[in-house]
Each structure stands twice: as C-alpha cells, then as structure tokens.
N, C-alpha and C positions, 0 to 999 in steps of 0.2 A: 553426733551422730554417726559416723564411719566406728567412732572408739564402741558403740553402744553394739554395735553389730559387727564384728569381725569376722563371723562366719560369712558374710555374704561381700565382702569386701573384692574379692577376685569377680564377682558376678556386675558388683557396682562398674569396678573399669572398662568390664566389656561394655555394658551398658550406655556407659555414660559415650562410651566411644561413638557405639550407635549412635546415641541422640546429634554428636555431632558432625557425622557423618552422615546423617538423614538430612543433618541441614547447610551441611557447609558441601560434600562432597558428590553429593545425588544431582549432578550437573552437565553428565553425558560430555564430560570429554573422555576422546579416545581411546580404548588403551594404546600400551604401547605400540609403534605404526615402524615400518620399510626405515631405513634411513632416506631422504632424499636431498639431493644438492638442487632443486629447485627455485629455493629462495636465493639463491643466487644471481638469478635473473634482476637486469636493474630495476630498479621502483619496485620491488617485491616486498612487505616488509617483513619481517623476521617472524608474527604472531601470524600470520599465514603456513607456515613449515610444520611439518607435524613433530620434526624435533622437538620447537617449540611447546606444543601441546602436550607431549608427550612428558617434559619434565612437568610442565605446569599440571597436569595429573598429578605426577609423584609427586609436587609438592603439596599441594591442594589436600590430596588424602592424606596427607600427614602433618600439616599444618598445623594441630595443637596436642598430639600428642604429647610432648613433652608437659604443657600442661595439667595435662588428665592425668596424666602417672606421679604428678607432682599431687596432685588434688588427693588422690585415693590412696595413694601410701606416705606421704608425709613427708618425703623426699624432697630435699630444697635444690635449684640448680644450681648448679656449681661443684656439688657434693665430692666431685668423682673428676681425674681428670680428663679428656678425649679418646679417644684411641687412636693408637697410629696406623696400625697396619695396614699394606700400599698405598700409604699417601701420598709420603715422603718421595717414594718413586715414582709415583704420579707426575709430583708436582717436578723432580725432576728432569722426568722425558719430556713433559709441556715445556721447562723453558729449556733445553736443549733443542726442542724442534724450533723452537720460536726463534731462537737465537742461529742457528743455520740457515732460520728460511731467510735471515737479513742477512747472510754474508757474515756471519760476524763468531767468534771465539765460544766456545758452551763453558760458563761460567757456574758450570758441574762442582766442581772443587772448591770454588769460593765459598764461603760463608754468604750466606744471603737471606733476606726476609722472608715473611712467607707470601707475601703482592697480598696482600690485603686491599688497598687502595683501587677503588674503584674507579674504571675509565667515566669523563665525563668530554662533553660536547661544547666550548667554550662560547661564551652569546658574540665572538668578535669574528668567529668562522675559522679557529685555529683548533686543530683539537689535541689534548691530552692524552690519549692515548695511541700507544705503541704497539707494534704485533707482541711484544715480550714483556709488557707493562703490567699483566695481571692472568694469572691462573687462578684456578681453585684454591683458597689456603687448604692446608696440614688439618685434618682436622686431628691436633695432638697438640699436648704443650711442652717444646721440649726445651734444653741446657742451649746452649753456644755449639755444643760437641756435637749432638744431634739425640744425644741420651734421653728415653722416656724417667719422668720422675712421676710415675702416680704416685697420688696421695689416697690412701685405705682410708674409708670411709666409713664409721661405726652405723650402724642401723637404727634409724631414733626410733623404733619401735619396736616392739618383740614384735616376732613372727613374720616382718616385713618377705622374708626368704617363701617362706610360704606361701605368702599371694602371689609373691615376682616372680617364683622360679630364679631361674640364674640370674641375679641382678645385675652381676657389673657385665653382662652383656647385651639384657634390653637399652645398659646406659649406655653403652659403646657404639649400640644400632641409633637411639637417640641421639644423641650429642653429631655421628653421620649423616641423622637427619637435620640436626640443627645447623650445621655448614651449608649444605644443600641447600636451606632454606633463606641463607644471606646469603648467598651467590645468586639464589635464580632473581631473588629481589630486586637485588644492586643489579643483575640482567636487565631486567624488563625496567625498572626505574632508566638505566642508561639509554635503553631504544625509547623509552618517552623524551628525554633530555633529546635527543636527535633530532632536531627539528631544523636547525638551518638554513637556509637552502643552498648555502655553499657550504654546507658539508656532507650534505644528500647522499651524493655518489660515496667519496671519499668515507665517509662516519659508517654507514653503510656496510662495506666494503669492511674495514675492519671491524665492527660489529660480528660483520660475520664468521670471520677466522676466529675471534673472539668465543664464539657461540658456537665454532668445531669443538675448538682445544675443551670448552666446559663441558661440550655431550663427550667428548670419547672419554672424559675424566667420568662422567656420569657413569659410562655405561661401564668402565673396566673396576671402577669401585662397586659401582651400583649393584652389577651382576651378582657379584660377593655376598652384597647385605642381600638381596632379593633369596637367595640359597640360603643363606641362615636364617632371614625371617621365615623360609615357612615350617622351619620348627620354635617357634617359640613362640608364646601364649597368643590367645587369637585377638586382642586386642592393640597388637604392636605387625600382625601378618600383612602380606602386604602380596594381593594378588595381579601381577600387570596384566592380567584379561579380565579384571574386572574391578570397575570403580570402588564398590566398598565391600565388606566381609558378612554374611548373611547370621548375624547372632542369634537370629530369631529360631535360628534351630533346634527344635524341641527339644536334642539331648542336653542342651545347657539348663536347662531345668528354670527361667526366672520364672520370681513367687512379686507374687505384690509387696512384699518387703524389699525387694530388689530395687523394684519400679519407685518405691517412694523414697529408699537413698539416692537412687539416681536424681531423682528431680532435685532432694536438695542439694547433691552436688552440682548439678552445674545451673541453678534457678536457687539460690537462696535466697535469695530475695522474698521464695512466694512464700505468704501465710499457711501453718501446719494444716489449715484445713482445703484449702487448693493444692497442695502435694496429696493430699488422701485421695481427692477426687480424680486431678490429671492421673494418679497409678494406676485407679480400680478404672478408668478407664482403657486406658494403654492396655490391661492386662485381660481386659470384654475384648477388646479389637483385638487383642494376639489370640485370643482360647475362639473367638469366629472365627478367626482365617485358619487356623489351625484345622476347623471342624470343617471346611469346605474347601483348604487348600488340594484336596484331590482334586474337585472340580475346576478350580478356579488359575491353578498353576502359579507359575513362580510372581507374575504381579502379586498377588492377593495380598503379603504380608503387608506392602507399598502402598495398597490403597486401603487396610484397614489402619496401620500407622497416620494413614495424611489424617481419615478421617477423625482415628478419636484425638488429636493431636488438641490439645487443648485450649494450650499457648500460644502467645504471640512468636512468629518463626526468627530464626536467627540465621544469621551468614549469608546465605544465596536462597534466601528462602522465596524466591521468586520462581525458580527451575523446582523447586520440590512442590512447588502450589501447583505448576504445571503438569509435573508428573505425575502429580495425584488424581487430574483430569479422569473422571470416568471418562470411558471410548466410545460410551454409546450417547458424549456428546463437546466429539470431538469438532463437531460442525460449529459449536457454539463458541467454540472457540475461536474460531478462523473466518467463522461467518458471520457472527457476532451476534447472537438471542435466536438464530432459525436452525432447528435440530432436524433431522435428519427426517422428521418424520414432516416437516415445512412451518411446523409449528412455534409461534413466536415464543422465546424464555427467556427467564434473566440475565443479565448479561455478568457470565462468569465474576460471583460474587469471588471465589478463589484470586482472582486477580485483581479484586478491589482489594483484600487484605493482603496478598502479598506488597501491595504498592502500598500498602498503609503502614505495613511494617520497616519498608526498606524506607518510607519519607523518616521513619524518628528515627534512624543511623545517618540522613545523609549532615554533612555539613553547610556552612553557612555558600561556601564557595561553590560549593555543587549543586543547592538547591538555587543558585543563580543561573548557573549552565541548562539547566533544566528547561529555566521560563524566558530564556531569551537566544534569538541561534547566533552564528559567527563566520568571520572567514567570507561575508561578500563582497565583493573589492567595490572602491568606489565610480566605477566605470560601466559598473551595473551585471556585471559576471563574478562566478566566487573563482574563489585566489584558487590557482593549479591546483588539483588535486583534491578538490571538492568540491558539491553539489551547490545547487542554487541556493538552498538552507539546511542547518545544519546544528546539531547539539554534539557535543561533546561524551568520551566514551564514561563512562566513571568506573573502571574496571575494577576496585576490591567488592564493586554491589553487583559484578555484573551485568551493569547497565550499557546495553551498545548504542554507538555513538547514529544518531539520527541524521538518513541521510537523504533528504527531500531533491526532488527536480519538477517541472513543467511536465506536462503527461496531456499536453493538445490535443495531437495524432499518436505520440510515440513519445518514447525517452528522446526529453532536448538534448544535446549533444553541443554542451559547451566548452570542453575540453580544446583547445586549439589540435586543429585538423584532424578532428574524429566526428565533421560531418558525413552521413549516410551510413555511420555507423548500425543505425537504430533505421528500424522498418514505419516506413509512414503510412500507418494507420489512415483509413477515412477519419474525415473529423466528428468531430460530435453530434451534429445536426445530420450526414452523411448516415450514422450506424443510428440517427432517430428515423431515418427515413426509413428505415427497415422493415419498422414494426415488430420488432419480432429478439424475444427476451434472450434466449439459448444466446442465441449469435453474438448479441451485446454480453454475454455473459463467456461466448469464448474467448471475444479479444481484450475485453477485461482481462481474462486469464493470461491468453499473450503479453500483455501489456507489464502486468504483474512477472513475468518469465525475465522479460526482458530486463525488468528494473534492478530483478535481483544481481542480473546476467553484470547489469556496470554499479554491481555495487550499494546501489541504490535499496531503503529500507522504506519508503514514503511516496506516492502516487499524490500530485498535486493536483488534483483531480477524484471522480467528476466534477465537471462545470455544468450546471443544473439550472443556470434562471431561464424561470419559463420567457419567451419573447413578451417583449408588450410591444417595443417601439419595431418597426420594420425595418427598418433602413440601421438598426445598432450596428456596430463595427464587430463585436466579438458573439453577433448570433451565431456561426461559423461552428463555436465551439462549447455550444450548450445544447444536452442535450435533451431537454425536455421542446424543444419545440416552442410552440402557442399552446401549449395548453401540459394543465398538472397534472393532469391522472397518467399520461401520455408516458412525462418524464420521473413520475415515480414507478411505475413500473420495467423500467429499463435501466431507472436507478439502481433500486438496489439488483437488477442483473447485474450490471458493473459490479459493484464491490462487493459483491458478490466472488466472484471470479476473481476478482484485483486484491483478497484479500484472504479466498482458499490458497493463491503463494506465497503466506506469511508477509504481505507489503502491507501496508498501512494507503487505504484511500480520502483522499478527505475530498470532501462535499463544499461546491464555493459558488458563488461565493455568497454567506448569510448577509445581508438582506439585501434584494430590493434593489440590486445592481444591474440594472436593463436598459443601460446609455454608457456611453464614452463621456459623451460632453459632458465636462464641469465634474468627472465622475471620483475626485478627490473632496468635492465639496457639496456637490449636489443632494438634496433635504429630498428624499420621498416620503409625499407628503399620501398614506395609503387607510383607508380603513379594516377595522381587525377581520371582517367578514369577507373582502378581498384577500388581505392575507391567509386567509386559511380553508379559504376555498379555491384556490387558484396556486396562489404563489410560492406558498408554503408547500406546499402536496408534493416534491418531488425531494424536501429536508428530511419531512416526517418518515419518508421513506427509506430515505439513506440510514436515517436515526432505528427505525425499526429491524436494516437488517445489520445493525453493530458496524455502521462505520467509524474507523479509528480516528479520525480527524475531521473537522468542521473549522474553515478558513471567511473569516467574518470580513466585510468588503470594507472600500472607499467612504464609500455616502453617510450619509446620517437618513436618519429612519426617526420621523415623527418631530425633526429637533434634536436628535443625539448619533453622534458617528453610533455603525453599527460597532463599533470594538470596544465604544464601551458603553452602547445599550443593555442597561441589564433587565428591562423588559423581554425583548426580544432572545438573548442568551439564556439568562438563565432563568425567568419564565416560561417562554414559551419555548425552546433549544431545551435545556434540561429539563423544566420543569413538565409541559405539557406532551413535550414530543419522546421525552423518557428518555434522551442523548448522553451517552456515557462515557465518551472521548475526550479528547481534548479540544480548544477554541487556538489556534493560531491568528492569529494576524493575516491581511496582505500585506503585503513587501513594504512597509511605513506607513502602515496605516494606522499604524499606534500613536494618539498624542500626547497623552499623561501615563502616569504611573498609576492613576486612579480606573483605569482600564482592570487593573489585577483585579479591582475587587470590585466587576460590575460581572465578569464573567470570561474574562478574553483569560487564557492560558499560558502564552507564551508571544512572543515579541520577535517576529520576522522580517528585513534578517540581521534582528538584532543590531552590534555595536559595527560602523561600517567607517572603519580606520583610517587612516593618514588622505580624507577630504579636502583636497584643495579648497586652502582660505578658510577650510572651517574645522579643518583637524577628526574628531571623533564626532560621528553621526545615528542617532537614535536614542530612544528615549530613558531604556535601563543602565546609562550607563553606572558605572560601582558610586558614585556621589547620590544617586538617587534612589536603585538598585538595595542601598543598603538601608535605607531609610524603611521599606516597608515591612510591614509586621512579620516575623515566622510563620502564623498560623495563614497569611495570604499567598505566601509564599508555598506554604505546607500543599494548600487546596490545591492552587495552579500544579503542581510537581506532582502530586497524585492520580490527576486526572492523564496526566502525559504518562507517567508511569504503569497506570492500568489497561491503557492502550499499547504498551510494549510488552505487558508480561500477555496479557488475552493473546496477542499475537504471535507470542513464542519468540519476540524478535531477542531474548536476549542467549536463546538457544542455536541460535543462530544468524550471532552480530555481523561474519563480515568482514570487508577488509573498513578499516581504522584511519579515515583523512590525516593526514592528503595521501597516506601511503595507498590512493587508492585509481593511481597514475593506469596501471593495466585493465583493474577492471573499466572504465571509463572509459580508455580507446580500443574496446574489445567489441568484435563484429557480432552483431544479436540479431543480424537480418536472418540467420541461415536456420536458429535455434526452433526449437518446436514444441509445442503445451499440448499435451494429453493426445498426443501423439501424431498429431495434423503440424506442419510446417508454416510459420506465420508467412511467408510470401503466399500461402494458400489462404491463410484464413484472411490478409488482408484484399485475396483478390475477393473470394468469396463475401467477403464484408459491402466491396467496392459494386458487387456485379448487384448484391440485391438489397443496394441503397438507390440503384435507378430505378427513376420514378417516369414510368411510359406515362405522357397530358394529351401526347395527340397521336391517334394514327390514323386518317384517312383512308377506307379503299383498301385494308392490309397491307399497306407499302412495305413496313416490317412483319417479317425480319426482309432482310434482301437474300434471295434462294438464285443460285443460277438456274439458268435459263430464263428469267425473269429478267434481270438488267443484263446490259454490256459491258457499257462504259457507267462511270462514276466521278465524278469531280469531289475531291475535297479541300473547303477552302476557311478561313476565317480566321482568327489571331492566336489561336489556340491551338488550332489543329498540328503545326510543326512548332511548337515553340520547346525548345532544346532544353531551357533553365525550370521547363514542368511550373510555369508561375503561379499558375492556378489551380494545381493541386490540391495546397496545402495552401490556409491559413499563413499571415502572418504575426510577429508578436509575439510571448515567451512562449507561447505552446510552437514555434517553429519546429519541424522537424525536415532536415532537408531531405529527398528522397534520394535513393540509390542509383548505381549504377544499371539498376534492373528494371527501371520504370523505361519507359516509347510513348512518345508520344500518342499522343490517336493517328495521325498520319500513319507511322508505322506501323501501328499495329494495324490498323485498316489495309493496306495495303498487301500484308504477310495470309494474312484470311481472303481478301478479296484474289490473291493469287491463287489458291487452293480453290476457290469459285469459278476462276475461267472467269475476272471478270478484271475490266481495264479502271489502272485509274488515274486520275489527270488530275492533275495542280500547277498551281499558278508559281511563277517566277516573282512575283512581288507580291505586294498588299493588298493592291486600286485596286476600287471596288467596279472602275471601268474592267479588269482586267479578268476578274470572276463572274461578272454579271459574260462576258465575251468567251468566257468558257463551257458556262451552261446551256449556254445552246446547241452545244454539243454533244452532249449526252446524256442519258437517258435518268439520270438522278443526283441531284446536287445534297451534298453534307454539307452545313457549315455547323465548324468547330467554335463556339465562344466561351470565352474564358472573361470573366471578373471579378476583380481582386479584395481584400476588405485585411483591418489588422486592427490589432490591440491599440487601444489610446486615441482611437479616432474613429467615432461614426461617419458613413457612409454619406458622401453628398447629396447620392440620387441613389433611384433605383431604377435606371436605363442603366443599357449594357454599357455606356461608352462608345472610344476607338470610332465610330462612325459603326459601330454593326448592327446598329437597328437598318443600316441605311445601305449593308450589304447584303443584310437577308431581302428587304424589299426588292435587292436589284435582282437576286435570283431569280428569286420565289416567283415570278412573270417570267421565267426562262426554263424551268424545268422542276419537276417535283419535287420539292424542298425538305428535307428535312433538318433539322436544328438539335444540335446537341449541345445544351449549356452546364457548365464549369463555373458556378454559384457557390457564394457565401452565405446567401440567404433569398426572400424575395428581391423579382426583377418585375419592369413593366411589359411586355408582352402584345406590343400596341400592332402587329405583321401577324401573328396566332390568328387569324384567320386566312390569312393566304398563302401557309407552307402547308404538306401534306404532315407532317408527323414532328413533334416536340418532345424529348425528352431532357432530363435534370438530373445531373451529379454534385450534390452539396460540397466541394472539395473531397474527390477518393482517394487521394493519397498517390501511393507508388501507383499503384493497380491501376489508375484512371487509364490510360490508353487501351489497355489489353480488354478492359471491365468493357470498355465501349464497340470493342470493336468485336467481343463475345454476344454481346447485347446484337446489334446488328446485324449479325448474320446467325442469329435464331440457336447461338449454343445452349441457353437458359430463358423461358419465359419470363418476365422483367416481375417482381415481387414487391417492388417499392411502394411506399405511398408518401404524399403530401403531410408531412408533422408542421408545417405551416399553409396556412390562403396564399396564395400570389394573387396582388391586391390588383383589381379591374384597367385605373387610373391612381396616378400618387394622390387624391382626395380619398383613400380607400384604406390610411392603414393612420395608426395613431400617431402622429408626428414625435420626432425627437422634442426632450423638455429646453428649452434655452433657459431659463432662469433659475432661481438661487432655487426657487422652491417647485420640483415639480410633483403636482396634484396629482394621483393617478381617480380625475374625476368621473371616469368610463366604468370604474369598480372592474363589474366581470363579463364585461361587455365591450370586451376584443377579439380579432379574428373571427371566428366561424359566429360566437355567441353572441356577435354585436347584428342589431337587427339592419344598420344602416351600411354598414362594411360591404361592399358588391368584390366579386370574385372573379380573376379568369377562369383559374382552376382553384377548387375549394379544397377545405383542410379533409386532408382523410383521401386523395384522391390519386387512384393512378390505376393502371389498365394492365392487364394482360394480352398475350397472342389468340384469347381466348375468351368469351364471355360466360356470365353465368347469371343462374336463376334461382331464387330465391324461392319460398311456398311453408304453405304451414308452420308459421310461427305461434307456439301456445307456450302458455303457463306450465310449466311442471309442479304440481302436488305433490306426489310420493314420491318419499326419498330425497325430497329438498330441503337440507338444515342449515339454508342461506335464508336470510329476509324473503327471496322473490328466485323464481328458476326459472329459464323460459328458453325454450326449442325452437331452432329453426333447419331445416333442409336445404342445401347449397345442391344443386346440381351445374354440372359442367354443356354446357348448353354450346358451345362451339366445336371449331376441329381438329384442335389443340390443345395436348395437354396444359393443364396449369394450377396454379392454386389464388384461392381466393382467400381476401382478411374480410373477415363480417366483421365491423364496427359496431356495438352498440350501445346508442344514444339514449339518455334520457329526459323526458317533459315531467315538468312536476304543473300541470293542470289548474291546481289550486295550492301554490304555494303557501304554506302556515309558519308562523314564525315572528311575524315581522309587521311594519304598520307600510301604508300604500307606496312609497317611495321605498321600502324594504321590497313588494312583492314587485315594483316593477323593473326593478334591478336583477330579478334572476331573466336568465337566460331562458333564451326557448328552449333549447337546449343542451346536455354537456355529456360529452362522452362517460365513460363508465364502466367499458370492460371494451375488447377487441379479441377475437379467436381468427387463428386461420386452419385452413383447409389443408387436407393436406395433397401433392399432388393425382388431381383427378385426369384420369379420361376422358374423351369425349360421351358424354349419354352418363358419366359416373354419378354418382351422388353420394354427398356424409352429412350429417344432422351432426351439428355442433348444439352443444347446452353453454346455455351463461349462467353463472349463479352468481346474485348480487350480494354482497354480507349486508346490513345492514345502514354502517357507517355512509354506504355509497350513496344512503338514497335519503341523505337525510340533510338541511341547512343545514347553514349556521347565522345565527341570529346575537349579537352581542350583550342583549339582558339577558336570554335561556339557555344562552351555549348552542347544541346542537339539537336539531330536529326537524324527528323523524316526522316522514311523508304519510299519507293516509294516502292518498292516489296518485299515481304513477305511471305512466306509458314510455312500456318501450322499443324505441325506432331504431330495426335495422339496414342497417343499410351500407354500400360501396366507399361513399362518402360523408358527408356533412351534409352533404345536397341533394344525395341519392338514394332516400331511403325505402328502402323494396317493402319492409313488414312492420307490424304494428303489434304491440299486445298491451293490453293494458291490464293492469293490478291495482287491487284497493288490498293493502295492509293492514292486517287486526290488529289495533293502536289501543292497549289497555293504559284507560285515563288514570 
C-alpha cells in the first residue's frame, strides 16, 4: 500500500507519528524542569524527582519513532552504525569523575568496555552496583582503537532521500534516542528492584548518584540533539516545551488518502472498509475543527480527534480518553454522574472504554495484582511505607498504585510515630447531627485533601449503615444515624466532597452490618421492603453520586455472605442502583474464589504473608487465583480500572509504596481546603454537631453578670488523653497537640467573662457535691466510649456518672455536657437545667463546648437518632446466629411502641420559632408535590431553624393487611434550614417532593406511587407544627 502511494509517504510518516503520540504521549508529563536536589532527601523516591519526569517525558515522546520510520520508509533496524559524536568524551568524563569520587586513578587512558552492565540489587541485601560501574554506553560502534567504522547502507527503495531528507542525520538522531531509551529503561528497572529493606538507604544513594551521572550525560548530549532536531522533519522534532507536535497544522494538508494509509500502517489488521470509514471520520473531525478553531482555541483538534477516533485506543489510552472529556462534564468525572446542573448523567463511558482497552493488554500477573491487595502484615497493620490497602502500580500502562486508608474521623496514621499528624474531625454521627449537606461536603473535601497529602488515593469511607440496635459498637462511625433519607442526603454530599479532590470514596459496609456481635458470621434475615425503603437508601445515594468503590460486609444476608451474595451485589447494587465502581471486601471478608463471580472485584487486604504457624493467609493465593477464568478476572479488573480512570488517578499517581514514608509522616493538620484551614473546618463541624437537648429558664448561654462562680466536674472534664473525643477501632485518629480539654477551654472563656471556675482535686462524687454548694452553676462533662469489634454492654453512662449528676443537681443549677458514641439513657434529665450532646467531636471538642456555653454561636444541631426513655425502648442487639429484622421499618421514631426521652430530629436554639401558612404550591411546581411554610424567629436572639418534612400515608396501597400495618406513621422525606434569622424576621421555605419519595415498596409490584399523602412539618419527629394534605393525580 505504501508502494502504491509514494507521493503520500511523507504525510503518512507524519500522521502515523501523530497517532502513536496521541495514544502514547498525551500523558501530561511536565516539560523540562529545573534541576533539583530534593530527591536526595532520605526516603524520597526517584520517581518523584523532576529530573526523572523530564527524561521519562523525553523517552515516552520518542519511544516508537524508530519503528515508525522503519515502517514508513522500509529501513530495517541496524542498517547503519550509530553516531559517535560527543558520546565518547562524555563517557570518559563520567568515568573519570566517578573514579575521582572514590579516590581512584582515572582509567581514561586504559582500554575500557562501554559499561553496558545494568546495576542490580541482590536479594541478599548486598549491592553489585558501585559508583562507577555503569554509565550510559557510547552511542557508537568502535574498534579497540576507538576509531569509527561507519557502514554505508544502500537505499532499499528509490526515492527514500526525498521522503526523509538527510537520512544519515535522521538515523544518527534516532540511534541516539535508542541508546537513551535503553538506558532509561534499565534505570527504571533498577529503581523497581531496589526494594530490599537492608538496601533501602545505601541502594537509594547509589541510584541517585548514578541518576546524576545519567542526567548530566542526557543534558549535555541531549541539548545538542534537541538543537539539531529543530531543523529536521516534523515527525522527528522534539519541542521540550510541548509533549507533541501539532501535525494538524492546515499547511500540511493531510487528505483522505493520507489517513487511509496511516491507518493501514498503524493498524494493518483492520479490514479495508473499516479503514475507509475510520479515515473518513478522522478527516471529517479535522475539517470540523478547522472550521471552528477560531472560536474553540487550541483544544479543538484534540477534542475532534478523540470524538472521531473509531478504534480501540492503544498505549496510554486512559489518559487520552480522560483528556478528551468535555469541559462541561468535568463534574461527571470527579463527582460521578452529577453534572454542574445537578442532574444525574451516565457515568463516564469513556472511562469504561479506556478500562476495557487496557484490560486486554494486561498479562496474567497484572490482572492478579488488580484484584487482590498486598503488604498487610499479620499483626494487623500495613508494612512500613504502605497503606492499609494496597495494589501495586503497573507503570507500562500508567495504572497507579491504589493506596487505601481508614477514615473514621480522618486519615488513620498507621506509620510508627506519626500519630497526631492528621486532623481528627468529628465522627460520622457528629456530622449526621449537623443535618448540613454543605458542611458535610466541605469536611469530605478536607478529608480528601489530607489523604492526598498523605499519599493515599482511596478513602475507606463513608460508613453509612442505618442504625438498628442502639447499642451498636460502631454507631458513632455511621453517617446515616437512624434514618435512610437523612443518610442518603449526607452520603451524597460526603462522596462529592471527597471525589472532588481526586480521591476515591468507599461506601461501606454493604449490607446490613448493623451490629458488632457475631459480625463475622451473623446472618441478617431481612425483607425486600425493609432493604429498599430503609437500609439501602444511603447506598443508592452513594451510587447515584458516583461513589468509586463499595466495601461488602462480613456478615451473611439471607443465608449468603455479603461478599458472595450475587443478589445484593449484582442484582441490587449494580443492577437496580446502577453502581459503576468496584466492590472490595472488608478485610478478610472473602471466603472463597467464587466471590469474584458473584460481584466482588477485589480481595482485601489480599495475601497476608509470614503469619506465625500459618504462612500465607488469604483466599486468592497464587495456586487459587490461577484457576480462575480470565473473563472473570477481566470483569473485576474492568471495574477497578473504570474508577481509576474516571477519577483520573492515572494523571496524579503520587508516591509508590514503599517509597511513601515522607508522605505518611507529613503533618496535614495545617492544610487548607477551599481556602479554609482544616482546624477551622473541624471546629465549625464540631460546633454545628452540638445538640442542645434541654435549656430551662434560659440558663444558657452563660453571660457576664448572670453568674460569678461555676464548677466544672465529671470524668471527661480534664481528661488529657481526650479519650472520648474520638471512637476506637480501625477509624481511630489521635487528636493533635492543639486539642484542649473541656476544662481548659472553659477556663479561657470564663476568664474573659470574669467568671471564676472551680474544679475538684479528685474525681469523687462527694467532692463534686460539696463543690456544687458554693457556686452559681455546675457543668458536668461526661464521656463514654465505644469501639469497633464489640457492641456496648449498656446504654448507661458508666463510671458512676449518673450518680454524680444526681448528686450535684440538687445543690446548684446543673448543665450536663455529653461526649457520647450514640444513644444513652438519662434517668436524671428532669433534675438538671440543661443538657447538650456531642457525638465524639474530634480535636475541637473542648473548644466547641466552650464556644457553645458562652454563646459564640446559636446551637444548630439536631438528633440523628432518638434518645430512648428506658432500656426497653430500643431494638436489642441480636445474639443468635440468625438475626431477623422482624420489626421491618418500625425502628426509631417510626416505631409506635418505642418511647423517647428526646425524639429523633430534636434540637433547641437560643431562641424560638413559629411556623405558619403551610400550603401546597401548584404553580411552578415541577416535582410530584410542592409545599411552602413560613418560619418566624419569635425569640430574643438570632438563630436558624431546621424544618423537617415528614410524610404520612393515610391510605397506603400496594400490599396486603400485614404490609399496610408495617407502614410507619411518618417517614422523613425532606429537611430545609433557614438562614440566620434576627428576632421577628421571617423566611418562607419550600419543599419539593419527587415522585420516588412518595412511593412505597411492595415485593410483588415494586415501587407504588401513593395517591393520598399528608406532609407534616415540624421541629422534630414529635414536634409537628403544620400539616398539608396532598392528593396526587395518578393515571391508572
């Protein structure tokens, strides 16, 4: 074909290079960067040095050119001798400098080899590399005397000089590149081999020294080559400021025949009709681009090319696909399906296409690496320099390492000596008590920032299980509280905040992991209706927000382990929820290889090695994983890669474990996100999560002149370990040194208000009671703990805290501040003047308490759970092997029999509000139903009100009598917050209810839209202020 179209051969070479570059070089490697010595810092990987990226950029930009030239011109490899100019001199100087550095006599005068042996790191921990053992080989072929013996090669085809111009110059330049390519690849291989711990420091220094020598040679000889290349043909030009040459310049005049030829050249396996179609589409795209380039700018050619390219992409296709995404859909890539207009869209089909292409290029070992984790030690922590969850990078396809870390209240610091270098944000339950989507999104963004700063790219959160048992040991970790709708709204916000930072969010634990007792084996027996109307809602919201990953749970679901349950993973999660990311197992939750066929994509933590008495532990050991069919492995890998490419992790790979010690040790507590300091974000979140449960006679806020002396007592008042600021378990984050005890923070504020603070010497009830008799008010700070792995033994406060509260309450007005992991019993609530709760508020707990007490803000938190009146007013933890969710939807406030001391949604401000004029809105309502209500600040202080919209179905239709009886009286369907209202100021709030929020689920009929509904608006589930009846028009 080339022979038949000699006149187009030059254009073919140009266009062929373009295609290869478009596939392989659109990789956002930075252009030439200044020399830096920062890579010499201890434990910093060479891959992070700008020098390395500079040479890698050069290498990648030209790695296929000699092959392309050979194809386009018929020149075979090795036809001519390589160029000698300048290289021998560089070799001699490099060897001389290397020997001088070791105090040796220069061997320049002696006959020497070309030093082509590549440095290696022996497995024994000793290195065969010396400071002078290898330098770049001379790009020449010489005799022992050093004289050049060039070989003249006859042109294999007449007219080649016309096609290539000065052939000899081109060949010498290409030979120079070939030598550089080979040497750089050797260096990269050596970097990968230098993993033995005993060689880390010594080997790193040796490689850095060698890297310096190679870089010096590259700069000296490379600058000459670059200068000469500017005069050569377009297809061998190299501009250090640009990753590719714009071959689409109009003056080059490519035409249909040119593209037909280049496609035949690059993809000879394609059928002739496919070639013609592809060429036509390419040319059409180019013409469209040229017609609009004045308005579109420089990016039009890339977009047109990407949109028209009709064949599977090669080389670094993921980056090319990501680069071609439309600017208007950037949010789709990062937020996962939600565009800037807020509407749900298909999840990045280009990412899926790129993943599909790359999967086909993976060899067996690489497939295995993507579907199982590694480097988790038998003692329960990652190996040094690694993360809790790891998959290795695959550099040849630009697949980055996955680096996963726990995120209960921030980045979990697992590297030795790094505690306190991450911000301890409020717990997930504390965030739930804010009922504030914007704030949760901001905290998610801050978490994403810190994870990136720590080198990680996957957050093992949010935990979003809906509470069932009030004594659940991990309830403090769960963002949903006791309601699926609340959890759905906050989950979507969290996922978007994290993934805006280019970090994968992981929704967990799917599904029905609502207790710790027997969590590894218990079987959750649950109806389909209960799944979809309550417990699935946050996971569905996560999928719709584009969450990158889901973690399946330890427990069984209706008889089958969650990580092996095709019904919940394939039918429900991927099918009905349209989840497009990947599913990882909870740590050691995979039981057999069959899980990969049932919907699991990745075993974590993978193979645990050197386990005492056991050796290797894990399911997908080599002997097992090799028995899996390739299509099964490819499906799992596809899901993993789709998330990686959609979030563009391939464009910002970060450090490569174990060379992540610097990142893991970095202090992230002073970081900023969206211009806000993380310490300020943590404080605002902690303050917003404080729920004022009771405030008799306006005792709060404490003001100058009202009180003169106060006492601060309680087990958590002066606890410098901050034991109840954070929960325990895999999500534990140590508060940094900025944390203040409640007593310290209160003393600081009290001093400014000229209020004296008294504190007991010990912790006895008698001393606290005696102290209470001499003050104007007593503040009792009580903390109780919880941990992953065990459910709470009771809902009592423990540590004789109830007795202390009762003892002081009779002596002076008492304010109780609760630092708690969930629901607690308050038998003394009628005896005290004020009660406030904070669900493990993180590093800012103490400061938040003080600001709250002294009125620096009006409380805005609301309970995401109900506080039970007695121990009988809860769903108990299941103790049997099978735990039946017999109560169905009737948990928490939805139950007609469970009584509350403080109801779901309850929370006071320092002022009061009135509701009026609730009515249905017909005009301009695009939802199934719209309702408005007027809210007025009727108090004496400023504040904001959270209006909650509960829906009552007076005539539920869809099922039998038992189904009707199982329908709750009310269900939360919306909530809105006013702005900060001044006294007597009002604001109208509008609630739009989509049709799916007005449906009930029936196994036989699916979702059934209800004809009659009643919208109940209130300040809590028990404080309903207004109601609006709505009848929907339903076509039969």
